[in-house]
VOPAGU-2260 file (C-alpha; in pm, 1 decimal, decimal comma):
REM VOPAGU-2260
SITE   aa  ch    i         X         Y         Z
SITE  MET   A    0   10087,5   13922,9   11495,5
SITE  PRO   A    1   10165,2   13598,1   11315,3
SITE  ASP   A    2   10464,5   13394,6   11426,8
SITE  ASP   A    3   10718,6   13401,5   11145,0
SITE  SER   A    4   10960,4   13164,1   11316,7
SITE  VAL   A    5   10816,6   12889,5   11094,9
SITE  LEU   A    6   10983,2   13067,0   10801,2
SITE  ALA   A    7   11333,4   13049,5   10949,3
SITE  GLY   A    8   11598,9   12901,7   10726,0
SITE  HIS   A    9   11460,6   13040,1   10401,3
SITE  ASP   A   10   11534,2   13370,0   10227,4
SITE  PRO   A   11   11218,4   13497,1   10052,1
SITE  TYR   A   12   11416,2   13721,1    9817,0
SITE  ASP   A   13   11620,7   13426,7    9695,4
SITE  LEU   A   14   11298,7   13228,0    9658,7
SITE  MET   A   15   11146,2   13505,2    9447,6
SITE  ASP   A   16   11455,1   13505,7    9226,7
SITE  ALA   A   17   11443,2   13128,5    9186,5
SITE  GLU   A   18   11071,7   13115,2    9104,1
SITE  ALA   A   19   11099,1   13405,1    8860,0
SITE  ALA   A   20   11390,2   13229,9    8687,0
SITE  ARG   A   21   11188,3   12907,2    8656,8
SITE  LEU   A   22   10896,9   13095,3    8501,6
SITE  ASP   A   23   11118,0   13298,6    8269,6
SITE  ALA   A   24   11294,6   12988,5    8138,1
SITE  TRP   A   25   10964,5   12809,7    8080,3
SITE  PHE   A   26   10791,6   13102,3    7910,4
SITE  SER   A   27   11097,1   13164,3    7692,8
SITE  GLY   A   28   11073,7   12815,1    7547,8
SITE  LEU   A   29   10704,3   12822,7    7454,1
SITE  GLU   A   30   10587,6   12852,9    7096,1
SITE  GLY   A   31   10262,0   12858,8    6903,0
SITE  ALA   A   32    9976,7   12657,2    7047,9
SITE  ALA   A   33   10160,9   12605,4    7376,2
SITE  TRP   A   34   10043,6   12952,9    7477,8
SITE  ASP   A   35    9681,2   12844,1    7432,8
SITE  ARG   A   36    9693,5   12546,5    7667,6
SITE  PRO   A   37    9445,8   12553,6    7956,9
SITE  THR   A   38    9577,6   12602,6    8308,8
SITE  ALA   A   39    9465,0   12545,6    8665,1
SITE  CYS   A   40    9333,3   12904,5    8662,5
SITE  ASP   A   41    8972,9   12867,7    8549,6
SITE  GLY   A   42    8916,5   13030,3    8209,5
SITE  TRP   A   43    9280,2   13133,1    8158,4
SITE  ASP   A   44    9526,8   12984,5    7913,4
SITE  VAL   A   45    9904,2   13008,2    7957,3
SITE  GLN   A   46    9923,7   13348,6    7789,1
SITE  ASP   A   47    9651,3   13480,3    8020,7
SITE  VAL   A   48    9852,8   13370,6    8323,3
SITE  LEU   A   49   10154,7   13561,3    8193,0
SITE  ALA   A   50    9929,9   13864,2    8137,8
SITE  HIS   A   51    9809,1   13827,6    8497,0
SITE  LEU   A   52   10166,6   13819,0    8624,9
SITE  ALA   A   53   10244,1   14134,1    8426,8
SITE  PHE   A   54    9935,2   14300,7    8573,7
SITE  GLY   A   55   10044,7   14201,2    8922,9
SITE  GLU   A   56   10363,9   14396,4    8867,7
SITE  GLU   A   57   10153,1   14709,5    8818,1
SITE  TYR   A   58   10038,2   14670,2    9175,8
SITE  ASN   A   59   10389,8   14596,2    9297,5
SITE  ALA   A   60   10517,7   14910,8    9127,0
SITE  ALA   A   61   10240,3   15115,7    9288,1
SITE  CYS   A   62   10350,2   14983,4    9627,8
SITE  LEU   A   63   10714,0   15068,2    9563,7
SITE  ASP   A   64   10621,9   15411,8    9427,6
SITE  GLU   A   65   10377,5   15474,4    9715,5
SITE  ASP   A   66   10107,6   15547,1    9457,9
SITE  ILE   A   67    9836,7   15298,0    9553,0
SITE  PRO   A   68    9545,1   15546,3    9510,1
SITE  THR   A   69    9627,9   15598,2    9142,8
SITE  PHE   A   70    9643,6   15223,8    9084,9
SITE  PHE   A   71    9306,7   15166,2    9250,8
SITE  GLU   A   72    9142,1   15454,7    9065,3
SITE  ARG   A   73    9266,0   15321,1    8732,0
SITE  TYR   A   74    9055,2   15007,3    8777,8
SITE  THR   A   75    8770,8   15103,3    9011,4
SITE  SER   A   76    8677,0   15379,9    8765,7
SITE  ARG   A   77    8617,9   15102,2    8511,4
SITE  GLY   A   78    8397,8   14894,3    8739,5
SITE  ALA   A   79    8636,6   14674,7    8937,7
SITE  THR   A   80    8502,7   14616,0    9287,3
SITE  ASP   A   81    8707,6   14319,8    9407,9
SITE  ILE   A   82    9026,4   14130,4    9333,6
SITE  ASN   A   83    8859,0   13922,6    9064,6
SITE  GLY   A   84    8746,2   14236,9    8885,1
SITE  PHE   A   85    9093,8   14387,9    8902,9
SITE  ASN   A   86    9250,9   14067,7    8770,6
SITE  ALA   A   87    9000,7   14037,5    8485,6
SITE  LEU   A   88    9068,6   14392,4    8367,9
SITE  GLY   A   89    9442,8   14345,4    8400,2
SITE  VAL   A   90    9433,4   14041,6    8171,8
SITE  THR   A   91    9183,0   14193,9    7927,5
SITE  ASP   A   92    9397,1   14507,1    7891,3
SITE  ARG   A   93    9679,7   14287,0    7761,2
SITE  ALA   A   94    9475,9   14072,4    7524,2
SITE  ASP   A   95    9622,1   14239,1    7214,1
SITE  ARG   A   96    9986,2   14191,0    7317,2
SITE  THR   A   97   10206,4   13913,9    7187,5
SITE  PRO   A   98   10364,5   13661,9    7423,5
SITE  ASP   A   99   10703,6   13823,8    7360,8
SITE  GLU   A  100   10566,7   14165,3    7454,9
SITE  LEU   A  101   10407,8   14027,5    7770,0
SITE  LEU   A  102   10723,6   13843,4    7866,0
SITE  ASP   A  103   10935,5   14156,2    7820,6
SITE  GLU   A  104   10690,0   14358,2    8032,2
SITE  TRP   A  105   10675,7   14104,5    8312,3
SITE  ARG   A  106   11048,8   14028,4    8309,7
SITE  GLU   A  107   11152,9   14393,1    8344,8
SITE  ALA   A  108   10891,9   14481,9    8605,4
SITE  CYS   A  109   10949,7   14168,0    8812,4
SITE  ALA   A  110   11324,9   14230,2    8817,2
SITE  ARG   A  111   11261,1   14579,5    8954,2
SITE  THR   A  112   11024,2   14447,8    9221,1
SITE  ARG   A  113   11268,0   14181,4    9336,7
SITE  SER   A  114   11562,1   14419,7    9351,9
SITE  GLU   A  115   11387,2   14705,7    9529,3
SITE  LEU   A  116   11195,4   14484,7    9769,6
SITE  ARG   A  117   11520,8   14318,2    9874,2
SITE  GLY   A  118   11657,7   14665,2    9943,2
SITE  LEU   A  119   11370,4   14730,4   10184,8
SITE  ASP   A  120   11441,0   14423,2   10397,6
SITE  GLY   A  121   11393,0   14502,7   10764,3
SITE  GLY   A  122   11149,8   14784,0   10689,0
SITE  ASP   A  123   10795,0   14827,7   10570,0
SITE  LEU   A  124   10642,5   14853,2   10225,4
SITE  THR   A  125   10339,5   15066,4   10142,4
SITE  THR   A  126   10057,7   14834,4   10032,8
SITE  GLY   A  127    9687,3   14859,2    9966,2
SITE  ALA   A  128    9628,4   14739,6   10322,9
SITE  GLY   A  129    9876,6   14984,6   10475,3
SITE  PRO   A  130   10239,5   14946,9   10583,0
SITE  TYR   A  131   10351,7   14584,2   10570,8
SITE  PRO   A  132   10689,6   14418,5   10638,4
SITE  ALA   A  133   10883,3   14399,3   10313,4
SITE  ARG   A  134   11013,7   14055,4   10403,3
SITE  TRP   A  135   10663,4   13917,6   10448,8
SITE  GLN   A  136   10556,4   14073,2   10120,0
SITE  ALA   A  137   10846,5   13895,3    9952,2
SITE  TRP   A  138   10714,9   13568,8   10093,2
SITE  HIS   A  139   10371,0   13637,0    9949,6
SITE  LEU   A  140   10515,2   13721,2    9608,4
SITE  ALA   A  141   10741,9   13415,0    9605,2
SITE  SER   A  142   10438,3   13202,5    9687,7
SITE  GLU   A  143   10233,7   13361,0    9410,0
SITE  LEU   A  144   10507,3   13298,1    9154,0
SITE  ALA   A  145   10539,6   12936,9    9268,0
SITE  THR   A  146   10164,3   12879,3    9258,2
SITE  HIS   A  147   10128,7   13015,1    8906,1
SITE  ALA   A  148   10430,4   12814,5    8791,8
SITE  ASP   A  149   10247,6   12504,1    8908,7
SITE  ASP   A  150    9924,7   12629,4    8749,5
SITE  ILE   A  151   10082,2   12632,2    8404,7
SITE  GLY   A  152   10280,5   12310,8    8445,5
SITE  VAL   A  153   10636,9   12437,1    8485,9
SITE  PRO   A  154   10832,2   12115,9    8550,7
SITE  GLU   A  155   10999,3   12069,0    8885,7
SITE  SER   A  156   11340,2   11904,8    8893,2
SITE  HIS   A  157   11426,1   11641,5    9152,8
SITE  ASP   A  158   11674,9   11881,5    9311,6
SITE  GLU   A  159   11409,8   12155,6    9340,4
SITE  ALA   A  160   11129,2   11940,0    9473,4
SITE  ALA   A  161   11230,5   11890,7    9836,6
SITE  ASP   A  162   11322,6   12254,8    9898,8
SITE  ARG   A  163   11010,2   12387,7    9726,5
SITE  ARG   A  164   10793,6   12152,2    9927,4
SITE  ALA   A  165   10958,6   12262,0   10253,4
SITE  TRP   A  166   10930,5   12635,7   10206,5
SITE  ARG   A  167   10584,1   12625,9   10056,0
SITE  THR   A  168   10458,3   12419,4   10348,7
SITE  ALA   A  169   10617,9   12662,7   10593,2
SITE  PHE   A  170   10459,4   12958,2   10420,1
SITE  ALA   A  171   10118,9   12787,7   10406,3
SITE  ARG   A  172   10130,0   12752,0   10785,3
SITE  PHE   A  173   10240,5   13112,8   10823,6
SITE  ALA   A  174    9961,5   13235,5   10593,7
SITE  LEU   A  175    9700,9   13051,5   10799,6
SITE  ASP   A  176    9839,0   13204,3   11119,6
SITE  GLU   A  177    9832,9   13547,8   10959,0
SITE  MET   A  178    9504,6   13536,9   10769,5
SITE  ARG   A  179    9296,2   13263,8   10931,5
SITE  PRO   A  180    9343,2   13298,0   11309,3
SITE  ASP   A  181    9033,0   13085,5   11371,9
SITE  VAL   A  182    9203,0   12786,1   11210,1
SITE  THR   A  183    9408,2   12568,9   11444,2
SITE  VAL   A  184    9726,0   12437,4   11284,4
SITE  GLU   A  185    9961,9   12188,4   11445,2
SITE  ALA   A  186   10195,0   11908,2   11350,9
SITE  ALA   A  187   10017,6   11572,1   11333,7
SITE  PRO   A  188   10173,5   11292,6   11544,1
SITE  ASP   A  189   10228,0   11066,1   11243,7
SITE  GLY   A  190   10331,4   11339,7   11000,7
SITE  GLY   A  191   10152,2   11606,7   10805,1
SITE  THR   A  192    9951,0   11892,2   10951,3
SITE  LEU   A  193    9641,4   11872,4   11167,0
SITE  VAL   A  194    9399,5   12154,5   11085,3
SITE  ARG   A  195    9077,4   12241,9   11267,8
SITE  ALA   A  196    8809,2   12499,4   11198,8
SITE  GLY   A  197    8459,1   12509,9   11337,0
SITE  GLY   A  198    8364,1   12152,1   11410,4
SITE  ALA   A  199    8576,7   11996,3   11136,9
SITE  GLU   A  200    8931,8   11868,5   11139,3
SITE  ALA   A  201    9164,6   11683,5   10904,4
SITE  VAL   A  202    9524,5   11576,4   10864,5
SITE  LEU   A  203    9677,9   11697,8   10537,3
SITE  ASP   A  204   10013,4   11605,6   10391,8
SITE  ASP   A  205   10241,8   11888,3   10278,9
SITE  PRO   A  206   10125,4   11911,8    9915,3
SITE  GLU   A  207    9761,2   11896,2   10025,8
SITE  LEU   A  208    9811,8   12175,9   10278,2
SITE  THR   A  209    9980,7   12398,8   10022,3
SITE  ALA   A  210    9707,7   12327,0    9768,6
SITE  ALA   A  211    9433,6   12396,1   10022,4
SITE  VAL   A  212    9580,1   12727,2   10136,2
SITE  ASN   A  213    9617,6   12838,5    9773,9
SITE  GLY   A  214    9268,7   12724,7    9674,5
SITE  ARG   A  215    9410,0   12450,4    9451,0
SITE  LEU   A  216    9269,2   12133,7    9604,3
SITE  PRO   A  217    9101,2   11913,6    9341,0
SITE  ALA   A  218    8723,8   11942,2    9338,2
SITE  ASP   A  219    8688,6   11575,5    9428,4
SITE  HIS   A  220    8914,4   11594,8    9736,0
SITE  PRO   A  221    8717,2   11465,6   10035,6
SITE  LEU   A  222    8805,2   11758,9   10265,8
SITE  ASP   A  223    8503,1   11897,6   10451,9
SITE  PRO   A  224    8366,4   12194,2   10246,9
SITE  GLU   A  225    8365,1   12434,7   10543,4
SITE  LEU   A  226    8721,1   12341,1   10633,3
SITE  ARG   A  227    8825,6   12377,3   10270,5
SITE  ALA   A  228    8683,2   12730,6   10264,8
SITE  ALA   A  229    8850,2   12819,0   10594,1
SITE  LEU   A  230    9189,7   12702,6   10469,9
SITE  SER   A  231    9174,3   12890,5   10139,2
SITE  ALA   A  232    9368,8   13190,8   10264,4
SITE  LEU   A  233    9561,4   13275,7    9948,0
SITE  ALA   A  234    9309,6   13192,6    9675,8
């Protein structure tokens, strides 16, 4: 079992609320060509990212409703065999919707997820991988919202920056402990995080660690390719 003590001092439900509010405010102010701007998600513009977020709420609803088999059948019957296939269909299915329609869909569904998941705190949630602590799922969802906010360029205020950096670094370390047990993670003597996998090691600062764990390191970053792959736990 991963050690979640690294997450102490942060409430994942509050973080979900904050990240959803940041996204909602940003989306609500976009007009015209702003929806067509490219993002850090290869091949997706801003509207596609919103469509992806709306699709993600389909999965969240299936977890809350304990109806995962129906969700999987809906997409595997159309050829989806992995997460990329599911995501592609989820975005394609919403290609004919307007940004306002997508925003309404995502806003309502995300509000339900955040409210009901908070109500499950201390217990488990049914997921595609089986029962999973609701609190940990909230961490994953807060991280996903934050990552996609960065993907589309949602500005970060000075007051938000330090807290976002702290909790995202903490969750990156937790995610490695949970999903990449072969990766050694420890505080570096002079700051940052020392990571080791196989025969490679590196010291990453907080933004680099978060980017690496979310598969968002720039292509020209000098990190060893095998170590980069090992760290990409949430991509």
